[in-house]
C-alpha atoms as a printed R data frame, in Angstrom:
    type eleno elety resid chain resno      x       y       z
1   ATOM     1    CA   MET     A     1 75.926 117.659 126.273
2   ATOM     2    CA   ALA     A     2 78.082 114.976 126.159
3   ATOM     3    CA   ILE     A     3 80.564 113.294 128.487
4   ATOM     4    CA   SER     A     4 83.417 114.546 126.412
5   ATOM     5    CA   ASP     A     5 82.373 118.231 127.546
6   ATOM     6    CA   GLN     A     6 82.084 117.193 131.260
7   ATOM     7    CA   HIS     A     7 85.105 117.614 133.570
8   ATOM     8    CA   ILE     A     8 84.491 115.867 137.231
9   ATOM     9    CA   LEU     A     9 85.753 118.012 139.762
10  ATOM    10    CA   ILE     A    10 88.065 115.997 142.023
11  ATOM    11    CA   ASP     A    11 89.420 118.898 144.444
12  ATOM    12    CA   GLY     A    12 87.498 118.950 147.613
13  ATOM    13    CA   LEU     A    13 89.156 122.482 148.318
14  ATOM    14    CA   VAL     A    14 87.536 124.440 145.203
15  ATOM    15    CA   LEU     A    15 84.341 122.503 146.102
16  ATOM    16    CA   HIS     A    16 84.486 123.669 149.552
17  ATOM    17    CA   ASN     A    17 85.122 126.604 148.154
18  ATOM    18    CA   ILE     A    18 82.298 126.606 145.858
19  ATOM    19    CA   ILE     A    19 79.743 125.292 148.534
20  ATOM    20    CA   GLU     A    20 81.011 128.415 150.833
21  ATOM    21    CA   TYR     A    21 80.700 131.217 148.125
22  ATOM    22    CA   ALA     A    22 77.271 129.956 147.524
23  ATOM    23    CA   ASP     A    23 76.276 130.451 150.913
24  ATOM    24    CA   LEU     A    24 73.175 127.562 151.525
25  ATOM    25    CA   HIS     A    25 70.625 127.448 154.129
26  ATOM    26    CA   HIS     A    26 68.478 124.694 154.934
27  ATOM    27    CA   ARG     A    27 65.693 126.703 152.882
28  ATOM    28    CA   ASP     A    28 67.521 126.825 150.073
29  ATOM    29    CA   VAL     A    29 66.361 124.984 146.688
30  ATOM    30    CA   VAL     A    30 69.083 124.391 144.226
31  ATOM    31    CA   LEU     A    31 69.433 124.159 140.505
32  ATOM    32    CA   GLU     A    32 72.445 122.526 139.306
33  ATOM    33    CA   ILE     A    33 73.100 121.831 135.736
34  ATOM    34    CA   GLY     A    34 75.734 119.292 134.552
35  ATOM    35    CA   ALA     A    35 75.527 117.193 137.495
36  ATOM    36    CA   GLY     A    36 77.540 114.320 136.281
37  ATOM    37    CA   THR     A    37 78.615 111.621 138.880
38  ATOM    38    CA   GLY     A    38 76.943 113.766 141.683
39  ATOM    39    CA   VAL     A    39 80.158 114.770 143.624
40  ATOM    40    CA   LEU     A    40 78.768 118.509 143.798
41  ATOM    41    CA   THR     A    41 75.225 117.254 144.144
42  ATOM    42    CA   GLU     A    42 76.344 115.248 147.211
43  ATOM    43    CA   GLU     A    43 77.566 118.296 149.225
44  ATOM    44    CA   LEU     A    44 74.747 120.765 147.851
45  ATOM    45    CA   ARG     A    45 72.245 117.799 149.499
46  ATOM    46    CA   LYS     A    46 74.120 118.251 152.690
47  ATOM    47    CA   ARG     A    47 73.076 121.746 153.096
48  ATOM    48    CA   ALA     A    48 69.775 122.466 150.850
49  ATOM    49    CA   CYS     A    49 66.566 122.161 151.155
50  ATOM    50    CA   ARG     A    50 66.408 120.268 147.597
51  ATOM    51    CA   VAL     A    51 68.387 119.762 144.967
52  ATOM    52    CA   ILE     A    52 67.031 119.360 141.260
53  ATOM    53    CA   ALA     A    53 70.367 117.673 139.541
54  ATOM    54    CA   ILE     A    54 69.539 118.308 135.576
55  ATOM    55    CA   GLU     A    55 72.016 115.495 133.351
56  ATOM    56    CA   SER     A    56 71.968 114.680 129.578
57  ATOM    57    CA   ASP     A    57 73.874 111.815 129.553
58  ATOM    58    CA   ALA     A    58 71.486 108.798 130.410
59  ATOM    59    CA   ALA     A    59 74.585 106.779 131.863
60  ATOM    60    CA   PHE     A    60 75.402 109.856 134.717
61  ATOM    61    CA   ALA     A    61 71.643 110.250 134.937
62  ATOM    62    CA   GLU     A    62 71.167 106.775 136.071
63  ATOM    63    CA   LEU     A    63 73.949 106.793 138.029
64  ATOM    64    CA   LEU     A    64 72.510 109.849 139.758
65  ATOM    65    CA   ASN     A    65 69.023 108.121 140.145
66  ATOM    66    CA   GLN     A    66 70.527 105.246 142.335
67  ATOM    67    CA   ARG     A    67 72.880 107.531 144.582
68  ATOM    68    CA   PHE     A    68 70.389 109.810 145.675
69  ATOM    69    CA   GLU     A    69 67.376 107.432 145.723
70  ATOM    70    CA   ASN     A    70 65.135 108.555 148.657
71  ATOM    71    CA   THR     A    71 66.823 111.584 149.146
72  ATOM    72    CA   ASN     A    72 66.446 115.508 148.714
73  ATOM    73    CA   VAL     A    73 67.784 115.175 145.196
74  ATOM    74    CA   GLU     A    74 65.422 115.249 142.116
75  ATOM    75    CA   VAL     A    75 67.268 113.864 139.081
76  ATOM    76    CA   VAL     A    76 66.325 115.174 135.783
77  ATOM    77    CA   HIS     A    77 67.486 113.331 132.370
78  ATOM    78    CA   GLY     A    78 67.271 116.120 130.056
79  ATOM    79    CA   ASP     A    79 69.120 118.955 128.435
80  ATOM    80    CA   ALA     A    80 68.933 122.280 129.958
81  ATOM    81    CA   LEU     A    81 69.356 124.299 127.011
82  ATOM    82    CA   LYS     A    82 66.014 122.544 126.004
83  ATOM    83    CA   ILE     A    83 64.006 122.226 129.423
84  ATOM    84    CA   GLU     A    84 61.735 124.953 130.323
85  ATOM    85    CA   PHE     A    85 62.146 124.804 134.433
86  ATOM    86    CA   SER     A    86 58.557 126.636 135.002
87  ATOM    87    CA   GLU     A    87 56.998 123.986 132.511
88  ATOM    88    CA   PHE     A    88 58.709 121.221 134.933
89  ATOM    89    CA   GLY     A    89 57.359 122.939 138.328
90  ATOM    90    CA   PHE     A    90 60.885 123.954 138.962
91  ATOM    91    CA   SER     A    91 61.201 126.851 141.529
92  ATOM    92    CA   PHE     A    92 65.002 126.923 142.811
93  ATOM    93    CA   ASN     A    93 66.405 130.652 144.741
94  ATOM    94    CA   LYS     A    94 69.798 129.538 143.881
95  ATOM    95    CA   ILE     A    95 72.010 127.905 140.927
96  ATOM    96    CA   VAL     A    96 75.108 126.096 141.501
97  ATOM    97    CA   SER     A    97 76.914 124.246 138.664
98  ATOM    98    CA   ASN     A    98 79.849 123.495 137.037
99  ATOM    99    CA   LEU     A    99 78.413 123.973 133.860
100 ATOM   100    CA   PRO     A   100 79.638 122.198 130.304
101 ATOM   101    CA   TYR     A   101 81.651 125.090 128.710
102 ATOM   102    CA   SER     A   102 80.026 124.313 125.227
103 ATOM   103    CA   ILE     A   103 77.000 126.014 126.147
104 ATOM   104    CA   SER     A   104 78.285 128.738 128.784
105 ATOM   105    CA   SER     A   105 76.716 131.584 127.038
106 ATOM   106    CA   GLU     A   106 73.583 130.020 125.882
107 ATOM   107    CA   ILE     A   107 73.016 128.000 129.444
108 ATOM   108    CA   THR     A   108 73.501 131.604 131.303
109 ATOM   109    CA   PHE     A   109 70.917 133.993 129.207
110 ATOM   110    CA   LYS     A   110 68.630 131.344 129.535
111 ATOM   111    CA   LEU     A   111 69.217 131.131 133.653
112 ATOM   112    CA   LEU     A   112 68.593 135.074 133.520
113 ATOM   113    CA   LYS     A   113 65.519 134.730 132.116
114 ATOM   114    CA   TYR     A   114 64.276 133.414 135.384
115 ATOM   115    CA   PRO     A   115 64.347 134.977 138.762
116 ATOM   116    CA   PHE     A   116 66.803 133.330 141.645
117 ATOM   117    CA   GLU     A   117 68.530 134.884 144.146
118 ATOM   118    CA   MET     A   118 72.373 133.691 143.280
119 ATOM   119    CA   ALA     A   119 74.354 131.715 140.925
120 ATOM   120    CA   VAL     A   120 77.609 130.301 141.887
121 ATOM   121    CA   LEU     A   121 78.766 128.776 138.577
122 ATOM   122    CA   MET     A   122 82.134 126.961 137.130
123 ATOM   123    CA   TYR     A   123 82.982 128.719 133.554
124 ATOM   124    CA   GLN     A   124 86.251 128.747 131.269
125 ATOM   125    CA   TYR     A   125 88.396 131.353 132.554
126 ATOM   126    CA   GLU     A   126 88.671 133.299 129.128
127 ATOM   127    CA   PHE     A   127 84.428 133.494 128.933
128 ATOM   128    CA   ALA     A   128 84.462 134.336 132.826
129 ATOM   129    CA   ARG     A   129 86.872 137.442 132.307
130 ATOM   130    CA   ARG     A   130 84.559 138.461 129.623
131 ATOM   131    CA   MET     A   131 81.536 138.119 131.458
132 ATOM   132    CA   ALA     A   132 83.075 140.516 134.370
133 ATOM   133    CA   ALA     A   133 85.229 142.432 132.379
134 ATOM   134    CA   PRO     A   134 84.420 146.263 133.117
135 ATOM   135    CA   HIS     A   135 84.494 149.129 130.880
136 ATOM   136    CA   GLY     A   136 88.068 149.889 129.594
137 ATOM   137    CA   SER     A   137 89.647 146.229 129.945
138 ATOM   138    CA   LYS     A   138 90.325 144.492 126.445
139 ATOM   139    CA   GLU     A   139 87.893 141.508 127.254
140 ATOM   140    CA   TYR     A   140 85.001 144.054 127.989
141 ATOM   141    CA   GLY     A   141 82.288 143.755 124.851
142 ATOM   142    CA   LYS     A   142 79.029 142.407 123.547
143 ATOM   143    CA   LEU     A   143 79.422 139.616 126.366
144 ATOM   144    CA   SER     A   144 80.313 141.799 129.234
145 ATOM   145    CA   ILE     A   145 77.517 144.447 128.435
146 ATOM   146    CA   CYS     A   146 74.337 141.671 128.206
147 ATOM   147    CA   VAL     A   147 74.977 140.053 131.531
148 ATOM   148    CA   GLN     A   148 76.151 143.014 133.609
149 ATOM   149    CA   TYR     A   149 72.831 144.397 132.413
150 ATOM   150    CA   ARG     A   150 70.819 141.860 134.064
151 ATOM   151    CA   ALA     A   151 73.581 141.087 136.846
152 ATOM   152    CA   LEU     A   152 75.785 141.608 139.337
153 ATOM   153    CA   VAL     A   153 79.273 139.501 137.966
154 ATOM   154    CA   GLU     A   154 81.946 138.818 140.149
155 ATOM   155    CA   LEU     A   155 85.233 136.457 139.688
156 ATOM   156    CA   LEU     A   156 85.908 134.745 142.789
157 ATOM   157    CA   GLU     A   157 88.570 131.933 141.870
158 ATOM   158    CA   ILE     A   158 90.390 130.904 139.425
159 ATOM   159    CA   VAL     A   159 90.814 126.708 138.968
160 ATOM   160    CA   PRO     A   160 93.439 125.090 137.276
161 ATOM   161    CA   PRO     A   161 93.076 122.179 134.911
162 ATOM   162    CA   GLU     A   162 94.383 119.440 137.502
163 ATOM   163    CA   ALA     A   163 91.190 119.961 139.614
164 ATOM   164    CA   PHE     A   164 89.075 118.052 137.289
165 ATOM   165    CA   SER     A   165 89.239 114.695 136.015
166 ATOM   166    CA   PRO     A   166 89.878 114.829 132.811
167 ATOM   167    CA   GLU     A   167 91.282 117.851 132.871
168 ATOM   168    CA   PRO     A   168 89.981 120.169 130.512
169 ATOM   169    CA   GLY     A   169 93.174 121.661 128.785
170 ATOM   170    CA   VAL     A   170 92.125 125.279 130.213
171 ATOM   171    CA   ARG     A   171 91.990 127.208 133.205
172 ATOM   172    CA   SER     A   172 88.392 127.393 134.856
173 ATOM   173    CA   ALA     A   173 86.859 130.062 137.121
174 ATOM   174    CA   ILE     A   174 84.271 130.053 139.642
175 ATOM   175    CA   VAL     A   175 81.943 133.181 139.075
176 ATOM   176    CA   ARG     A   176 79.381 134.314 141.223
177 ATOM   177    CA   VAL     A   177 75.990 135.848 139.721
178 ATOM   178    CA   THR     A   178 73.271 138.216 141.676
179 ATOM   179    CA   PRO     A   179 70.271 139.189 139.571
180 ATOM   180    CA   ARG     A   180 69.415 143.285 139.831
181 ATOM   181    CA   ALA     A   181 67.314 145.477 138.171
182 ATOM   182    CA   PRO     A   182 68.913 147.389 135.413
183 ATOM   183    CA   GLU     A   183 70.795 150.605 135.731
184 ATOM   184    CA   TYR     A   184 69.820 152.213 132.385
185 ATOM   185    CA   GLU     A   185 67.379 151.857 129.765
186 ATOM   186    CA   VAL     A   186 66.912 149.957 126.732
187 ATOM   187    CA   SER     A   187 64.553 151.147 124.323
188 ATOM   188    CA   ASP     A   188 64.766 148.236 121.741
189 ATOM   189    CA   PRO     A   189 66.757 145.022 123.568
190 ATOM   190    CA   ALA     A   190 67.071 143.626 119.497
191 ATOM   191    CA   PHE     A   191 68.392 146.728 118.410
192 ATOM   192    CA   PHE     A   192 70.828 146.953 120.860
193 ATOM   193    CA   SER     A   193 72.334 143.493 120.636
194 ATOM   194    CA   ARG     A   194 72.718 144.000 117.417
195 ATOM   195    CA   PHE     A   195 74.350 147.486 117.807
196 ATOM   196    CA   LEU     A   196 76.709 146.010 120.148
197 ATOM   197    CA   THR     A   197 77.630 143.423 117.857
198 ATOM   198    CA   ALA     A   198 78.487 145.607 115.140
199 ATOM   199    CA   VAL     A   199 80.705 148.282 117.435
200 ATOM   200    CA   PHE     A   200 82.525 145.305 119.159
201 ATOM   201    CA   ARG     A   201 83.269 143.558 115.827
202 ATOM   202    CA   GLU     A   202 85.830 145.327 114.726
203 ATOM   203    CA   ARG     A   203 86.383 146.889 118.088
204 ATOM   204    CA   ARG     A   204 89.796 149.007 117.151
205 ATOM   205    CA   LYS     A   205 87.439 151.218 114.908
206 ATOM   206    CA   LYS     A   206 86.075 154.878 116.620
207 ATOM   207    CA   LEU     A   207 82.363 154.834 117.189
208 ATOM   208    CA   LYS     A   208 81.370 157.104 114.132
209 ATOM   209    CA   ASN     A   209 83.218 154.735 111.765
210 ATOM   210    CA   SER     A   210 81.013 151.338 112.908
211 ATOM   211    CA   ILE     A   211 77.761 152.966 113.672
212 ATOM   212    CA   ALA     A   212 78.298 154.606 109.743
213 ATOM   213    CA   ALA     A   213 78.762 151.252 108.706
214 ATOM   214    CA   PHE     A   214 75.854 149.730 110.791
215 ATOM   215    CA   THR     A   215 73.260 152.402 110.099
216 ATOM   216    CA   GLY     A   216 74.210 153.917 106.499
217 ATOM   217    CA   VAL     A   217 73.601 157.324 108.862
218 ATOM   218    CA   LYS     A   218 76.684 159.406 107.966
219 ATOM   219    CA   ASP     A   219 76.184 163.004 109.438
220 ATOM   220    CA   LEU     A   220 75.950 161.479 113.482
221 ATOM   221    CA   LYS     A   221 76.334 164.726 114.977
222 ATOM   222    CA   ASN     A   222 72.898 166.058 114.129
223 ATOM   223    CA   LEU     A   223 71.194 163.502 116.016
224 ATOM   224    CA   GLY     A   224 72.704 165.135 119.262
225 ATOM   225    CA   ILE     A   225 75.439 162.527 119.729
226 ATOM   226    CA   PRO     A   226 78.644 164.310 120.980
227 ATOM   227    CA   GLY     A   227 81.739 164.510 118.511
228 ATOM   228    CA   GLU     A   228 84.437 163.618 121.223
229 ATOM   229    CA   VAL     A   229 82.378 160.498 121.437
230 ATOM   230    CA   LEU     A   230 81.986 159.591 118.481
231 ATOM   231    CA   ASP     A   231 85.777 159.306 118.342
232 ATOM   232    CA   LYS     A   232 85.993 157.011 120.921
233 ATOM   233    CA   ARG     A   233 86.487 152.841 120.892
234 ATOM   234    CA   PRO     A   234 83.465 150.782 121.637
235 ATOM   235    CA   GLU     A   235 85.360 149.726 124.696
236 ATOM   236    CA   GLU     A   236 85.918 153.277 125.768
237 ATOM   237    CA   LEU     A   237 82.836 153.943 127.456
238 ATOM   238    CA   PRO     A   238 80.409 152.472 130.034
239 ATOM   239    CA   ALA     A   239 77.599 150.407 128.810
240 ATOM   240    CA   ALA     A   240 75.195 153.091 129.842
241 ATOM   241    CA   GLU     A   241 76.303 155.099 127.514
242 ATOM   242    CA   LEU     A   242 76.437 152.789 124.470
243 ATOM   243    CA   ALA     A   243 72.878 152.447 125.722
244 ATOM   244    CA   GLU     A   244 71.954 155.617 125.177
245 ATOM   245    CA   ILE     A   245 73.658 156.083 121.914
246 ATOM   246    CA   ALA     A   246 71.755 152.521 120.972
247 ATOM   247    CA   ASN     A   247 68.450 154.687 121.808
248 ATOM   248    CA   ILE     A   248 69.074 157.715 119.695
249 ATOM   249    CA   LEU     A   249 69.869 155.480 117.212
250 ATOM   250    CA   SER     A   250 67.209 153.399 117.080
251 ATOM   251    CA   SER     A   251 64.882 156.070 117.588
252 ATOM   252    CA   HIS     A   252 65.721 157.760 114.223
253 ATOM   253    CA   ILE     A   253 65.890 154.512 112.019
254 ATOM   254    CA   ARG     A   254 62.090 153.918 113.136
255 ATOM   255    CA   ASN     A   255 61.224 157.757 112.522
């Protein structure tokens, strides 16, 4: 995470709203990724039991260590993508971060591997829309399905560029991510991931064409997939239906 990828939040109202969305209590242990100069960290520490602030830039990490010496903030100098939180003894129940946008996808899926109650995260607005998109929308795709398989995603607030210094040049959005149990079964997650990549790569194509190109299976009706479903485009189907199709295809190919 280079400094050029970090945009420091300077809007007091937006900062206040982030804290309110996180519903912090004195028992909470909060993970913050990309702490920067500690503007958000300062507000988090006032309301939480403990804050674990990860910062990859050495200059910022030193600044954080000086600012929060002898407080309830633990500063970790390192790359959040490379740190295995369990190896560091991290135990957190909430995540509140103004994320560097270049790692949005990677860090989101990494965080979803760990147990936590709630995350309030800042993303680039277009990325946030894709995360929260329902089926039938033009933003709906693999990202939406894979994140929503593991969590409830709520787009809470759009944040203008002038809320940051330096201004990022794009709008941002505050998103709340709440882990939940999957609502449908995926028999082979790796196959499902490849399947989603294939069908959404050319999202205007009908499913029967994308699936035939992906699997080499020509006669899909013999697999029990209704013709009216195969004639739809991928964004028209809820994730559970796409998962069911992928489960059928995976089973057929294995056999």
